[in-house]
C-alpha positions as CSV (number, residue, x, y, z in Angstrom):
1,X,0.0,0.1,0.0
2,X,1.6,3.2,-0.9
3,X,2.4,5.7,1.9
4,X,-0.1,9.0,1.8
5,X,1.2,12.2,1.7
6,X,-1.1,14.8,3.0
7,X,-2.1,17.6,-0.2
8,X,-0.4,20.4,2.0
9,X,3.0,18.7,1.7
10,X,2.2,17.1,-1.8
11,X,1.5,20.3,-3.7
12,X,4.3,22.6,-1.2
13,X,5.2,25.1,-4.0
14,X,8.7,24.7,-5.4
15,X,9.6,28.0,-7.3
16,X,8.1,31.6,-6.7
17,X,5.5,31.4,-9.3
18,X,4.4,28.5,-7.7
19,X,3.3,30.7,-4.1
20,X,0.3,31.9,-4.2
21,X,-0.8,35.4,-2.7
22,X,2.4,36.5,-2.2
23,X,3.8,38.3,-5.2
24,X,5.3,41.4,-3.6
25,X,7.7,38.7,-1.4
26,X,8.7,36.8,-4.5
27,X,9.2,39.7,-6.9
28,X,11.1,41.4,-4.6
29,X,13.6,38.2,-3.6
30,X,14.0,37.6,-7.3
31,X,14.9,40.7,-8.0
32,X,17.7,40.9,-5.2
33,X,18.8,37.4,-6.7
34,X,19.2,39.0,-10.2
35,X,21.1,42.1,-9.1
36,X,23.0,40.0,-6.7
37,X,22.0,42.8,-3.6
38,X,21.7,39.8,-1.1
39,X,21.3,41.1,2.8
40,X,23.0,38.8,5.3
41,X,19.5,38.6,7.6
42,X,15.9,38.1,6.4
43,X,12.9,38.3,8.7
44,X,9.8,36.6,7.2
45,X,6.5,37.2,9.4
46,X,3.2,36.7,8.7
47,X,0.1,34.9,9.5
48,X,0.5,30.9,10.0
49,X,0.3,28.8,6.6
50,X,1.1,31.7,4.2
51,X,4.5,30.5,2.4
52,X,7.2,31.8,4.8
53,X,8.8,28.7,5.5
54,X,8.6,27.7,1.8
55,X,9.5,30.9,0.3
56,X,12.6,30.6,2.6
57,X,13.4,27.5,1.0
58,X,13.2,28.3,-2.5
59,X,15.0,31.6,-1.9
60,X,17.6,29.0,-0.6
61,X,17.4,26.7,-3.0
62,X,17.9,29.6,-5.9
63,X,21.2,31.1,-4.1
64,X,22.8,27.8,-4.2
65,X,21.4,27.1,-8.0
66,X,24.5,26.5,-10.5
67,X,22.1,27.1,-13.7
68,X,19.4,29.3,-12.2
69,X,16.4,30.1,-15.3
70,X,16.1,33.8,-16.7
71,X,13.2,34.2,-14.0
72,X,15.3,33.3,-11.4
73,X,14.1,29.8,-11.0
74,X,16.1,26.9,-9.7
75,X,17.1,24.5,-12.8
76,X,16.5,21.0,-10.6
77,X,19.3,19.5,-12.4
78,X,22.7,20.8,-11.0
79,X,23.9,19.0,-7.8
80,X,22.9,21.6,-5.5
81,X,19.2,21.5,-6.3
82,X,19.3,17.4,-6.6
83,X,20.4,17.3,-3.2
84,X,18.0,19.5,-1.6
85,X,15.1,17.7,-3.5
86,X,16.8,14.7,-1.7
87,X,17.0,16.3,1.6
88,X,20.5,15.6,1.5
89,X,22.0,19.2,1.1
90,X,24.8,20.3,3.7
91,X,24.2,23.8,2.7
92,X,20.7,24.3,4.1
93,X,19.9,24.1,7.7
94,X,16.9,24.3,9.5
95,X,16.5,24.9,13.1
96,X,13.4,25.1,15.4
97,X,14.0,27.7,17.6
98,X,10.8,26.3,19.8
99,X,13.2,23.8,21.0
100,X,16.6,25.4,20.7
101,X,16.3,28.5,22.2
102,X,18.7,28.6,24.6
103,X,22.2,30.4,24.5
104,X,24.4,26.7,24.0
105,X,21.8,26.0,20.7
106,X,23.0,29.7,19.6
107,X,26.8,29.0,20.6
108,X,26.4,25.9,18.4
109,X,24.8,27.9,15.9
110,X,27.7,29.8,16.0
111,X,30.7,27.3,15.4
112,X,28.5,25.9,12.3
113,X,28.9,29.1,10.7
114,X,32.4,29.1,10.5
115,X,32.7,26.4,8.3
116,X,32.5,27.4,4.4
117,X,29.9,25.5,2.0
118,X,31.5,22.6,0.3
119,X,28.7,22.9,-2.5
120,X,27.3,26.1,-3.8
121,X,27.9,29.5,-3.0
122,X,26.2,30.0,0.1
123,X,25.5,28.6,3.5
124,X,21.6,29.4,4.5
125,X,20.4,29.1,7.8
126,X,16.3,29.1,8.5
127,X,15.4,30.0,11.5
128,X,11.9,29.0,12.6
129,X,9.6,30.1,15.3
130,X,12.5,32.7,16.0
131,X,10.4,34.6,18.7
132,X,10.8,31.7,20.9
133,X,14.5,32.4,21.6
134,X,15.2,33.5,25.3
135,X,16.6,37.0,25.8
136,X,20.0,35.6,26.3
137,X,19.9,33.7,23.5
138,X,18.8,36.8,21.1
139,X,21.8,39.0,22.8
140,X,24.3,35.6,22.0
141,X,22.9,35.8,18.3
142,X,23.4,40.0,17.8
143,X,27.3,39.8,16.7
144,X,27.0,36.7,14.3
145,X,23.9,38.2,12.6
146,X,25.1,41.7,12.0
147,X,28.4,40.6,10.5
148,X,28.1,36.8,9.4
149,X,30.8,35.4,6.7
150,X,30.5,36.9,3.4
151,X,29.0,33.1,2.4
152,X,26.4,32.7,5.3
153,X,22.8,33.9,5.0
154,X,19.9,33.7,8.3
155,X,16.5,33.6,7.3
156,X,14.5,33.9,10.4
157,X,10.5,33.0,10.0
158,X,8.1,33.9,13.0
159,X,4.4,34.5,13.5
160,X,4.8,37.4,16.2
161,X,7.3,39.8,15.0
162,X,6.7,41.9,18.6
163,X,8.0,39.7,20.8
164,X,11.6,40.1,18.7
165,X,13.9,42.4,20.5
166,X,14.6,45.6,18.2
167,X,18.2,44.8,17.8
168,X,17.4,41.7,16.0
169,X,14.8,43.6,13.6
170,X,17.2,46.2,12.8
171,X,19.8,43.8,11.4
172,X,17.4,42.4,9.1
173,X,15.5,42.9,6.2
174,X,12.0,42.3,7.1
175,X,9.0,40.7,4.9
176,X,5.6,41.0,5.9
177,X,3.5,38.3,4.5
178,X,-0.1,38.8,4.0
179,X,-3.4,36.4,4.5
180,X,-3.9,34.7,1.2
181,X,-7.6,35.7,-0.3
182,X,-10.5,33.3,-0.7
183,X,-10.7,34.0,-4.2
184,X,-7.1,32.6,-4.4
185,X,-7.4,29.7,-2.3
186,X,-10.4,28.3,-3.8
187,X,-8.4,28.7,-7.2
188,X,-5.6,26.8,-5.6
189,X,-7.8,24.1,-4.4
190,X,-9.9,23.6,-7.7
191,X,-6.4,23.1,-9.3
192,X,-5.3,20.7,-6.4
193,X,-8.7,18.8,-6.7
194,X,-8.4,18.7,-10.9
195,X,-4.8,17.2,-10.7
196,X,-6.5,14.4,-8.0
197,X,-9.4,13.9,-10.6
198,X,-11.9,15.3,-7.9
199,X,-15.0,16.8,-8.8
200,X,-15.5,19.7,-6.3
201,X,-18.8,22.4,-6.7
202,X,-17.4,26.0,-6.7
203,X,-19.7,26.9,-3.7
204,X,-17.7,24.1,-1.8
205,X,-14.4,25.4,-2.2
206,X,-15.2,29.0,-1.3
207,X,-16.7,27.6,2.0
208,X,-13.4,25.6,2.6
209,X,-11.4,28.7,1.7
210,X,-13.3,30.9,4.0
211,X,-13.0,28.2,7.1
212,X,-9.4,28.1,6.0
213,X,-9.0,31.9,7.6
214,X,-6.7,33.3,5.0
215,X,-4.3,30.3,5.5
216,X,-3.4,28.0,2.4
217,X,-2.2,24.9,5.0
218,X,-5.5,25.0,6.6
219,X,-7.4,25.0,3.5
220,X,-5.6,21.7,2.1
221,X,-6.1,20.2,5.5
222,X,-9.9,20.7,5.1
223,X,-9.4,19.8,1.3
224,X,-8.0,16.3,2.2
225,X,-10.7,15.6,5.3
226,X,-13.4,16.5,2.9
227,X,-12.1,14.0,0.0
228,X,-11.9,11.4,3.0
229,X,-16.0,12.2,3.7
230,X,-17.3,12.4,0.4
231,X,-14.9,10.5,-1.9
232,X,-14.1,11.9,-5.3
233,X,-17.1,14.4,-5.1
234,X,-17.1,17.0,-2.8
235,X,-20.4,19.1,-2.7
236,X,-21.9,22.0,-1.1
237,X,-24.1,20.1,1.0
238,X,-21.1,17.8,1.9
239,X,-19.1,20.5,3.5
240,X,-22.0,22.0,4.9
241,X,-22.6,18.9,7.1
242,X,-18.9,18.1,7.5
243,X,-17.4,21.6,9.1
244,X,-20.8,22.2,11.0
245,X,-21.0,25.4,9.0
246,X,-24.1,27.6,8.9
247,X,-25.7,27.6,5.3
248,X,-26.4,30.8,3.3
249,X,-29.7,29.8,3.0
250,X,-31.0,30.2,6.4
251,X,-29.4,34.0,6.4
252,X,-31.2,34.3,3.0
253,X,-34.5,33.3,4.1
254,X,-34.3,34.7,7.3
255,X,-33.5,38.4,5.9
256,X,-36.8,37.4,3.5
257,X,-38.6,37.3,6.6
258,X,-37.4,40.1,8.1
259,X,-37.9,42.8,4.9
260,X,-41.7,41.4,4.9
261,X,-42.1,41.9,8.5
262,X,-42.9,38.1,9.1
263,X,-41.7,37.8,12.6
264,X,-43.3,34.4,13.1
265,X,-41.2,32.6,10.3
266,X,-38.1,34.5,11.7
267,X,-38.4,33.2,14.9
268,X,-39.1,29.8,14.1
269,X,-35.9,29.8,11.9
270,X,-34.0,30.9,14.9
271,X,-35.2,27.6,16.6
272,X,-34.2,25.3,13.9
273,X,-30.6,27.2,14.2
274,X,-30.2,26.6,17.7
275,X,-32.0,22.9,17.6
276,X,-29.2,21.7,14.9
277,X,-26.8,22.4,17.6
278,X,-25.1,26.2,16.4
279,X,-24.3,28.6,19.1
280,X,-25.9,32.1,19.6
281,X,-22.8,33.6,18.8
282,X,-22.2,31.9,15.6
283,X,-25.5,32.8,14.4
284,X,-24.9,36.5,15.4
285,X,-21.3,36.5,13.7
286,X,-22.9,34.8,10.2
287,X,-26.1,37.4,10.3
288,X,-23.8,40.3,10.6
289,X,-21.8,38.9,7.7
290,X,-24.7,38.7,5.7
291,X,-26.0,42.3,6.1
292,X,-22.7,43.6,5.4
293,X,-22.3,41.5,2.2
294,X,-26.2,42.9,1.5
295,X,-25.0,46.4,1.8
296,X,-21.7,45.7,-0.4
297,X,-23.8,44.3,-2.8
298,X,-26.5,46.9,-3.4
299,X,-23.3,49.0,-5.2
300,X,-21.8,47.7,-8.5
301,X,-18.5,49.6,-7.3
302,X,-18.5,47.9,-3.8
303,X,-19.5,44.5,-5.3
304,X,-15.8,43.6,-5.8
305,X,-15.6,43.3,-1.9
306,X,-17.8,40.8,-1.8
307,X,-15.6,37.1,-1.5
308,X,-18.2,34.9,-2.9
309,X,-18.6,32.6,-5.8
310,X,-20.8,34.1,-8.5
311,X,-23.9,32.6,-7.9
312,X,-23.9,33.4,-4.1
313,X,-22.9,37.0,-5.3
314,X,-25.9,37.3,-7.6
315,X,-28.3,36.3,-4.7
316,X,-26.5,38.7,-2.8
317,X,-27.1,41.6,-5.4
318,X,-30.9,40.6,-5.9
319,X,-32.0,40.4,-2.1
320,X,-29.8,43.6,-1.6
321,X,-31.8,45.3,-4.0
322,X,-35.1,44.7,-1.9
323,X,-33.1,45.9,1.4
324,X,-33.4,49.5,1.9
325,X,-29.9,51.0,3.2
326,X,-31.9,52.2,6.6
327,X,-32.8,48.9,7.2
328,X,-29.4,47.6,6.8
329,X,-27.5,50.2,8.8
330,X,-29.9,50.0,11.3
331,X,-29.8,46.2,11.8
332,X,-26.2,46.2,11.6
333,X,-26.1,48.4,14.7
334,X,-28.4,46.8,16.5
335,X,-26.7,43.4,16.1
336,X,-23.0,45.0,16.6
337,X,-25.0,46.0,20.0
338,X,-26.5,42.0,20.8
339,X,-22.8,40.9,19.8
340,X,-21.3,43.0,22.4
341,X,-23.8,41.8,25.1
342,X,-24.2,38.1,24.3
343,X,-21.6,37.0,26.2
344,X,-22.7,38.8,29.6
345,X,-26.4,38.1,28.8
346,X,-28.2,35.9,31.1
347,X,-30.7,34.8,28.4
348,X,-29.1,34.7,25.4
349,X,-32.3,33.4,23.5
350,X,-34.0,36.1,24.2
351,X,-31.5,38.6,23.3
352,X,-31.6,36.9,19.5
353,X,-35.1,37.0,19.8
354,X,-35.1,40.6,20.3
355,X,-32.4,41.4,17.8
356,X,-34.9,39.7,15.2
357,X,-38.4,41.5,16.1
358,X,-36.3,44.8,16.1
359,X,-34.8,44.2,13.0
360,X,-38.6,43.0,11.4
361,X,-40.2,46.3,12.8
362,X,-37.3,48.3,11.1
363,X,-37.9,46.6,8.0
364,X,-42.1,47.5,8.3
365,X,-41.3,51.0,8.9
366,X,-39.7,51.3,5.3
367,X,-41.9,49.1,4.0
368,X,-45.2,51.4,4.6
369,X,-43.0,55.0,3.1
370,X,-41.4,55.8,6.0
371,X,-37.7,56.8,5.8
372,X,-35.3,57.3,8.7
373,X,-35.8,61.5,7.9
374,X,-39.4,61.1,7.3
375,X,-40.3,60.6,10.8
376,X,-38.5,63.9,12.6
377,X,-40.2,65.8,9.8
378,X,-43.9,64.5,10.4
379,X,-43.3,65.6,14.1
380,X,-42.0,68.6,13.6
381,X,-45.0,69.5,10.9
382,X,-47.3,68.3,13.6
383,X,-46.0,70.3,16.6
384,X,-48.1,73.3,17.6
385,X,-46.9,77.1,17.0
386,X,-45.1,78.7,19.9
387,X,-47.0,81.7,21.5
388,X,-45.4,85.2,20.8
389,X,-44.1,86.5,24.1
390,X,-45.6,90.0,25.0
391,X,-43.7,93.1,23.8
392,X,-41.6,95.1,25.6
393,X,-44.3,98.4,24.9
394,X,-47.3,96.5,26.1
395,X,-45.3,95.4,29.6
396,X,-44.8,99.7,30.3
397,X,-48.1,100.9,29.1
398,X,-49.2,103.7,31.7
399,X,-51.8,103.0,34.3
400,X,-55.2,104.1,34.1
401,X,-56.1,107.1,35.6
402,X,-58.3,107.3,38.8
403,X,-61.7,108.3,37.6
404,X,-61.1,106.7,34.4
405,X,-63.4,103.2,34.1
406,X,-61.3,100.3,33.3
407,X,-62.3,98.5,30.0
408,X,-64.2,95.2,29.9
409,X,-62.4,92.1,28.9
410,X,-64.2,89.7,26.6
411,X,-64.6,86.5,28.1
412,X,-64.2,83.6,24.7
413,X,-67.0,81.2,24.8
414,X,-67.0,78.1,22.8
415,X,-70.1,76.1,21.3
416,X,-70.3,73.0,20.9
417,X,-71.6,71.6,17.8
418,X,-74.7,69.6,19.3
419,X,-76.3,72.9,20.8
420,X,-75.0,72.5,24.3
421,X,-74.5,75.6,26.4
422,X,-71.5,77.6,25.6
423,X,-68.5,76.6,27.5
424,X,-66.6,79.4,29.2
425,X,-62.9,79.7,29.4
426,X,-60.9,81.6,31.7
427,X,-59.0,84.7,31.0
428,X,-56.2,82.8,33.2
429,X,-56.3,79.4,31.7
430,X,-56.2,80.9,28.3
431,X,-52.9,82.7,28.6
432,X,-51.1,80.5,30.1
433,X,-47.5,80.9,30.9
434,X,-47.5,84.5,29.3
435,X,-50.6,85.6,31.4
436,X,-47.9,84.4,34.5
437,X,-44.9,86.7,32.7
438,X,-47.6,89.7,32.4
439,X,-48.0,89.7,36.3
440,X,-44.3,89.3,37.0
441,X,-43.2,92.4,34.6
442,X,-46.1,94.7,36.9
443,X,-44.9,93.4,40.0
444,X,-41.7,94.3,39.0
445,X,-42.4,97.7,37.7
446,X,-44.5,98.5,41.1
447,X,-41.3,97.8,42.8
448,X,-38.7,99.9,40.5
449,X,-41.1,102.5,41.2
450,X,-41.6,102.6,45.0
451,X,-38.0,102.4,45.1
452,X,-37.4,105.3,42.9
453,X,-39.9,107.2,45.0
454,X,-38.0,106.5,48.6
455,X,-34.9,107.7,46.8
456,X,-36.2,110.9,46.1
457,X,-38.0,111.3,49.3
458,X,-34.6,110.7,51.0
459,X,-32.9,112.9,48.8
460,X,-35.2,115.8,49.5
461,X,-35.1,115.4,53.3
462,X,-31.0,115.9,52.8
463,X,-31.2,118.9,51.0
464,X,-33.8,120.5,53.7
465,X,-31.8,119.7,56.4
466,X,-28.6,120.9,54.4
467,X,-30.1,123.9,54.2
468,X,-31.6,124.3,57.4
469,X,-27.9,123.5,59.1
470,X,-27.0,126.3,56.7
471,X,-29.0,129.4,57.4
472,X,-27.5,131.8,60.5
473,X,-28.8,132.3,63.6
474,X,-30.3,135.6,64.8
475,X,-28.7,137.3,67.7
476,X,-30.6,138.7,70.0
């Protein structure tokens, strides 16, 4: 029986051109080799499964190749290339820093660096998970890393660049690897399936790519798992069943019910999701992603941001056309609030049901012709007009003379349509706050007048007293 080799190792890239999703890295490395501008140390950092160690091996193979091609690819025929392909190269050394992280291990490495290569131009040391080195090991490595022999090249790889001390970072050329896009992963999986004579649906490969979270190694491991589960025919349903992924169909049906205001069926779909064993946080995350995709699909300019297959993207576009921006944005806000409070909620299911009910009410408001800006306008239209404040002139009217008769004030009356007795509205009730203002202003005016009279009286008395004291006294 032939030994099985996992796809991640079987289809590991052997050339720069076969590396997926890292063109900015491979292009820079090829130009450096072509121009013979090789630094003494390189630092490859990025997420897991994106090709850091793979690029380090290809780089080490190419710089030792005796007959590299015009596009800076290895020839696979010279002595250096054949020994590398057979895992028998003495010029390329790999070190796992997770298990060799002491000063003694670095000291052994420094002793090996002093020996020149026997075949090829360079001795390449690939140190994986370099952030696991101890502080003392980093310090012991500084001098050799800064001024190694001309034939020594160091390639450090790590997933946690922030844990490496700055003195190491300053001695390396840093290359940041990025996550591989969903479309690139799905395309590579389709190529692997074709090589293995396996039929796979496009939607199924996109689900695998989304589950891999930007890591090609994870995607190929999931692919092998699904081949073992479903044989040589990978379908969308088999992927959903095996990976325990919440189906697109749930969210499309749920959104249709929310748009139409059908709360009952929306709650039944939520019950079906929970009964199938899916966690509420999983549903919240998927619901938020679905609303975001609908918002993106409404505009052709932002449609490329939708990393889905053509069939699913078309469905998002169709359903997005039936949703208003107000419904999608407000539902996303409510989903974010529910997601932030889900962990501390004592009744998690009620929180999810309230989210669906509130979202359904939002769609009901927009369906009846209301928009986000129409409600305030309607309230402003129905708001009563403010009562005008009395003018300054009316507040300072002169008081009537004592002999004049005050004018009679008319009392307003209202008559009902049924012919009943008129209802008399008191003047005080009619005036409301404005009447109080008039009375207050009258009282203040009276107080001012009284104070003015008192001041005049005091001044008059003072003048008379001064005058009397100044008159001469008659002598007898």
